[in-house]
C-alpha positions in Angstrom: 19.9 -2.8 -5.1 19.3 -3.2 -1.4 16.2 -1.4 -0.1 15.1 -3.9 2.5 15.9 -2.0 5.7 18.3 0.6 7.1 19.2 -2.1 9.5 20.9 -4.0 6.6 23.3 -1.2 5.7 27.0 -0.8 6.6 28.5 1.0 9.5 29.9 4.4 8.6 33.7 4.4 8.2 34.1 7.2 10.7 32.3 5.0 13.3 34.6 2.1 12.5 37.6 4.3 12.9 36.3 5.5 16.3 35.8 1.9 17.4 39.4 1.0 16.4 40.7 4.0 18.4 38.6 3.0 21.4 40.1 -0.5 21.2 43.6 0.7 22.3 44.6 -0.3 25.8 42.3 -0.6 28.8 39.5 1.5 30.1 37.1 1.2 33.1 34.0 -1.0 32.5 30.3 -0.7 32.8 30.1 2.9 31.8 32.7 4.3 34.1 35.0 5.3 31.2 35.7 8.8 29.9 34.2 8.1 26.5 30.9 7.3 28.0 30.9 10.5 30.1 31.8 12.4 26.9 29.0 10.8 24.9 26.4 11.5 27.7 27.5 15.1 27.9 27.3 15.5 24.1 23.8 14.1 24.0 22.7 16.5 26.8 24.2 19.3 24.7 22.4 18.5 21.5 19.1 18.1 23.4 19.7 21.3 25.3 19.0 19.4 28.4 21.9 19.7 30.9 20.0 17.9 33.7 18.8 14.9 31.6 19.8 11.4 32.5 21.4 9.7 29.5 22.1 6.0 29.1 23.5 4.0 26.2 22.2 0.6 25.3 22.8 -1.8 22.4 19.4 -2.2 20.8 16.2 -0.2 20.1 14.0 -2.8 21.8 16.1 -2.4 25.0 15.8 1.4 24.8 12.0 1.3 24.3 11.3 -1.4 26.9 13.4 0.0 29.7 12.3 3.6 29.0 8.7 2.6 29.2 9.4 0.5 32.3 10.5 3.7 34.1 7.2 5.3 33.3 4.8 2.4 33.8 3.7 0.4 36.8 2.9 -3.3 36.3 -0.9 -2.6 36.7 -0.8 0.2 34.1 -1.5 0.3 30.4 0.5 2.0 27.7 -1.4 3.9 25.0 0.1 3.4 21.5 -1.1 2.9 17.9 -1.9 -0.6 16.4 1.2 -0.3 14.3 3.6 0.9 16.9 6.9 -1.0 17.1 6.2 -1.7 20.8 3.0 -3.4 19.7 4.0 -5.4 16.6 7.8 -5.8 16.6 9.1 -6.3 20.1 7.8 -9.7 21.2 6.0 -8.3 24.3 9.3 -6.8 25.6 7.5 -3.7 27.0 5.1 -5.9 28.8 7.9 -8.1 30.1 10.1 -5.3 31.3 7.3 -3.3 32.9 6.3 -6.4 34.9 3.1 -7.1 33.1 1.6 -3.8 32.0 -0.6 -4.1 28.9 -0.9 -2.0 25.8 -4.1 -0.1 24.8 -4.3 0.7 21.1 -5.4 4.1 19.8 -6.8 4.7 16.4 -6.4 2.3 13.4 -3.1 3.1 11.8 0.5 4.3 12.5 -0.5 7.8 13.6 -2.8 8.8 16.4 -4.8 12.0 16.6 -5.4 14.1 19.8 -9.1 13.4 19.5 -8.6 9.6 19.3 -6.1 9.7 22.1 -8.4 11.7 24.3 -11.4 9.5 23.5 -9.5 6.3 24.3 -8.0 7.6 27.5 -11.4 9.0 28.7 -13.2 5.8 27.8 -10.5 3.7 29.5 -10.7 5.8 32.7 -8.6 5.0 35.8 -9.2 4.2 39.4 -11.3 1.1 39.1 -9.4 -1.7 40.8 -10.7 -4.2 38.2 -9.0 -2.6 35.2 -5.5 -1.7 34.1 -4.7 1.8 35.3 -4.0 4.7 32.8 -0.3 4.9 32.0 2.0 6.6 29.5 1.5 7.4 25.9 4.1 6.0 23.4 4.5 7.9 20.1 6.8 6.9 17.2 8.7 9.5 15.1 9.2 8.5 12.2 6.2 6.3 12.3 6.2 2.7 11.2 4.7 3.7 7.8 7.3 6.3 7.2 5.2 9.3 8.2 5.9 12.3 10.5 4.2 14.1 13.2 4.6 17.9 12.8 5.7 19.7 15.9 2.3 21.1 16.5 0.8 17.7 16.2 3.3 16.3 18.8 2.4 19.1 21.2 -1.3 18.5 20.7 -0.8 14.9 21.6 1.4 15.5 24.6 -1.1 18.1 25.9 -3.8 15.4 25.9 -1.5 13.1 27.8 -0.7 15.8 30.4 -4.4 16.7 30.8 -4.9 13.1 31.8 -1.7 13.3 34.0 0.2 10.8 31.9 3.8 10.9 30.8 5.0 10.6 27.1 7.6 8.3 25.6 8.9 8.9 22.1 10.3 5.9 20.1 13.0 7.6 18.0 14.5 4.7 16.2 14.6 7.0 13.1 14.9 10.1 15.2 17.6 11.6 13.0 15.5 11.1 9.8 12.7 13.0 11.4 14.9 15.9 12.6 16.5 16.1 9.1 13.0 16.1 7.4 11.4 18.7 9.8 14.4 20.9 10.1 13.9 21.3 13.8 16.1 20.7 16.9 16.1 17.7 19.1 14.8 19.8 22.0 11.9 21.1 19.8 10.9 17.5 19.0 11.1 16.2 22.5 11.0 18.0 25.9 9.9 21.3 24.5 7.0 19.4 22.8 6.1 17.7 26.1 8.0 14.4 25.7 9.3 12.9 29.0 11.7 10.3 27.6 13.1 9.5 24.2 14.7 6.5 22.6 17.4 8.2 20.5 18.2 5.8 17.7 21.6 5.2 16.0 21.7 1.7 14.7 19.3 2.3 11.7 21.4 5.4 10.8 25.0 4.1 10.4 26.0 2.7 13.8 27.0 -0.9 14.5 24.7 -1.1 17.5 24.1 1.8 19.8 21.0 3.7 21.1 20.5 6.2 23.8 17.7 6.7 26.3 17.3 10.3 27.4 15.2 10.8 30.5 14.4 14.5 30.9 13.4 13.9 34.5 16.7 13.0 36.2 14.7 11.6 39.2 14.2 8.5 37.0 17.9 7.9 36.7 18.4 5.5 39.5 15.5 3.4 38.5 16.7 3.1 35.0 20.2 2.0 36.1 18.7 -0.7 38.3 16.3 -1.9 35.5 19.1 -1.9 33.0 21.3 -4.1 35.2 18.4 -6.4 36.3 17.4 -6.7 32.7 20.9 -7.8 31.6 21.5 -4.8 29.5 24.4 -3.1 31.3 27.1 -3.4 28.7 30.4 -4.4 30.2 32.8 -2.9 27.6 30.8 0.2 27.5 33.4 2.2 25.7 32.4 0.6 22.4 28.9 1.9 22.7 30.2 5.3 23.6 32.8 5.4 20.8 30.0 4.9 18.3 27.8 7.6 19.7 30.6 10.1 19.9 31.5 9.5 16.2 27.8 9.7 15.4 27.5 13.1 16.9 30.8 14.5 15.8 30.5 17.3 13.3 26.9 16.5 12.6 27.5 13.1 11.1 24.2 11.8 12.4 22.3 14.5 10.6 24.4 14.1 7.5 23.6 10.4 7.2 19.9 11.0 7.9 19.7 13.7 5.2 21.4 11.4 2.8 19.0 8.6 3.6 16.0 10.9 3.1 17.4 12.2 -0.2 18.0 8.7 -1.5 14.4 7.8 -0.6 13.1 10.9 -2.3 15.0 9.9 -5.5 13.6 6.4 -5.3 10.1 7.7 -4.7 10.4 9.9 -7.8 11.2 6.9 -9.9 8.3 4.9 -8.5 5.9 7.8 -9.2 7.1 7.7 -12.8 5.8 4.1 -13.1 2.2 3.9 -14.1 1.9 0.5 -12.3 3.1 1.8 -9.0 0.8 3.2 -6.3 2.3 5.0 -3.4 0.3 4.3 -0.2 1.5 7.2 2.0 3.2 10.5 1.5 7.0 10.0 1.5 8.4 12.1 4.3 11.6 10.5 5.5 13.4 7.3 4.4 10.6 4.7 3.9 8.3 4.1 1.0 5.2 1.9 1.0 3.6 1.1 -2.4 2.0 -1.6 -4.5 3.3 -3.0 -7.7 1.9 -5.9 -9.8 3.4 -9.2 -8.9 4.9 -9.7 -12.3 6.9 -6.5 -11.8 8.0 -7.7 -8.4 9.3 -10.9 -10.0 11.2 -8.9 -12.6 12.8 -6.7 -9.9 13.8 -9.6 -7.7 15.2 -11.5 -10.7 17.4 -8.5 -11.4 18.7 -8.5 -7.8 16.5 -5.9 -6.1 15.9 -6.7 -2.4 13.1 -5.1 -0.4 10.3 -6.1 1.9 7.4 -7.8 0.1 4.1 -8.2 2.0 3.0 -11.3 0.1 4.3 -14.0 -2.2 5.9 -13.9 -5.6 3.7 -16.8 -6.5 0.3 -15.9 -7.9 -1.4 -13.9 -10.7 0.9 -11.6 -12.6 -1.3 -8.5 -12.4 -2.3 -8.7 -8.8 -1.1 -5.7 -6.8 1.3 -6.7 -3.9 2.3 -4.2 -1.2 6.0 -3.6 -0.6 8.3 -1.4 1.6 11.4 0.2 0.4 13.9 1.8 2.9 17.1 3.7 2.1 20.0 4.4 4.4 22.9 6.8 4.0 25.0 4.3 1.9 22.6 3.5 -0.9 24.1 4.6 -4.2 22.4 6.8 -6.8 23.5 4.2 -9.4 21.5 1.5 -7.7 18.5 3.7 -7.3 18.6 4.7 -11.0 19.2 1.1 -12.1 16.1 0.1 -10.1 13.9 2.8 -11.5 15.1 2.0 -14.9 13.8 -1.5 -14.5 10.4 -0.1 -13.6 10.0 1.4 -17.1 12.1 -1.1 -19.2 
């Protein structure tokens, strides 16, 4: 019963097969191979962006930090939420790779509103030599609390950014889960909504370790290439990143896995709703659940082998509510979900 993170799940067998096939013989290095060109073209195709610059990297932090570095000058600030991954989970990598840009927080949670963004950007201003200059807006889809921006909400936020003449970055570590949940196209959730660059995630959705940065302005291509090399993230045996991405996109596997993860999460959420002691903290929209359970029930679940993120200790009063996060990936079995929910009511 593993619900700790979609990072902990296995690689899809079709991805492993693609890696084994790519392992035959020799191929040019540093992205000069045919597999890389095919992967880049396939990504342009699914984003309906034939002119986009596409680059593969091995981690989500790399994707976010280098993408933001191409939009941000060292004296700028990036506008993001207090719970954005770039704020709380990347060890100042965006600040490092931008050469010292700071982050300015918008709102108080995982989602920002157009009004809050406009107010923050207006209050911050720009031009005064004594302050950080106004830089890009970074949005996360799916958010860190498992919630979604509807397409009209994304457009409203990007319109605020454009009104202030600022570009927009989308952190799409769980991009596929959002697409599966919203039933939209990648283009509709990115450049058609006003997004300038997206980190297109794969590692949380069945890949061994591959992400893509999609720059809808190809004028940024050369800068990204230099920043990637200077930052030590130009992968030598690039075919192994490309092989993963090609398998991911082949016959819609990426959407199939995301839909399975979302469905697994919905099944788990239904079980939690049936427990009178459970309180769901947010609407379950993709593949993450945040809820509270009494500590005594957490102890029982852990003793039975359940693994998930607990925001607190198992030591303390039995009846005290303790917050937890449950995440499902494509591979979680219905048997494990039903066993877990059975423990809630046993």
